[in-house]
C-alpha positions as CSV (number, residue, x, y, z in Angstrom):
1,X,85.6,18.2,-0.5
2,X,88.4,20.6,0.3
3,X,87.1,21.1,3.9
4,X,87.6,17.3,4.4
5,X,91.4,17.6,4.0
6,X,92.1,20.2,6.6
7,X,95.8,19.4,6.9
8,X,96.5,19.5,3.2
9,X,97.6,23.2,3.3
10,X,100.1,22.3,6.0
11,X,101.4,19.4,4.0
12,X,101.8,21.5,0.8
13,X,103.6,24.2,2.8
14,X,106.0,21.5,4.1
15,X,106.5,20.3,0.5
16,X,107.4,23.9,-0.6
17,X,109.8,24.3,2.3
18,X,111.5,21.0,1.4
19,X,111.8,21.9,-2.2
20,X,113.1,25.4,-1.3
21,X,115.7,23.9,1.0
22,X,116.7,21.4,-1.6
23,X,117.2,24.2,-4.1
24,X,119.3,26.2,-1.6
25,X,121.7,23.3,-0.8
26,X,121.8,21.9,-4.4
27,X,125.4,23.2,-4.8
28,X,126.5,21.6,-1.6
29,X,124.7,18.2,-1.6
30,X,122.7,16.4,-4.3
31,X,119.6,14.8,-2.9
32,X,118.6,11.7,-5.0
33,X,115.4,12.0,-7.1
34,X,113.9,8.9,-5.5
35,X,114.4,10.3,-2.0
36,X,112.9,13.6,-3.0
37,X,109.8,11.9,-4.4
38,X,109.5,9.8,-1.3
39,X,109.7,12.8,0.9
40,X,107.0,14.7,-1.1
41,X,104.8,11.6,-1.2
42,X,105.2,11.1,2.5
43,X,104.3,14.7,3.3
44,X,101.2,14.8,1.1
45,X,100.1,11.3,2.1
46,X,100.7,12.1,5.8
47,X,98.6,15.2,5.5
48,X,95.7,13.3,3.8
49,X,95.9,10.5,6.3
50,X,95.9,12.9,9.2
51,X,92.9,14.7,7.8
52,X,91.0,11.4,7.4
53,X,91.9,10.3,10.9
54,X,91.0,13.6,12.6
55,X,88.0,15.1,10.8
56,X,87.1,18.7,11.4
57,X,85.1,19.3,14.5
58,X,81.9,21.3,14.8
59,X,82.4,25.1,15.2
60,X,82.2,26.3,18.8
61,X,78.9,27.3,20.1
62,X,78.8,31.0,21.2
63,X,78.4,31.4,24.9
64,X,76.2,34.2,26.1
65,X,77.2,35.9,29.4
66,X,75.3,38.0,31.8
67,X,77.5,39.8,34.3
68,X,80.4,37.5,33.3
69,X,78.4,34.4,34.1
70,X,77.8,32.0,31.2
71,X,74.0,31.5,30.5
72,X,72.1,29.7,27.8
73,X,70.7,31.6,24.9
74,X,67.5,33.4,25.7
75,X,66.2,32.5,22.2
76,X,65.2,28.9,21.5
77,X,66.9,27.0,18.6
78,X,69.3,29.9,17.8
79,X,66.5,32.3,16.9
80,X,67.2,36.0,17.5
81,X,65.0,39.1,17.7
82,X,66.9,40.8,14.9
């Protein structure tokens, strides 16, 4: 399930950056609680929506080369002689 939400770590990192910035400027400017909650919800919600709209792709297929020229695998169906 966690692999489905690939952008969640980025969203949580942005939430931590927002909270840290809010703490640093708390003596200079008071950010309303409602605005803080809206920012946190938007960041996490945006990360979840982005993850659902752009699911993770398949891992890249390794390319075998012979003399610098890409060739198909000499072994059928990913088998190897190892």
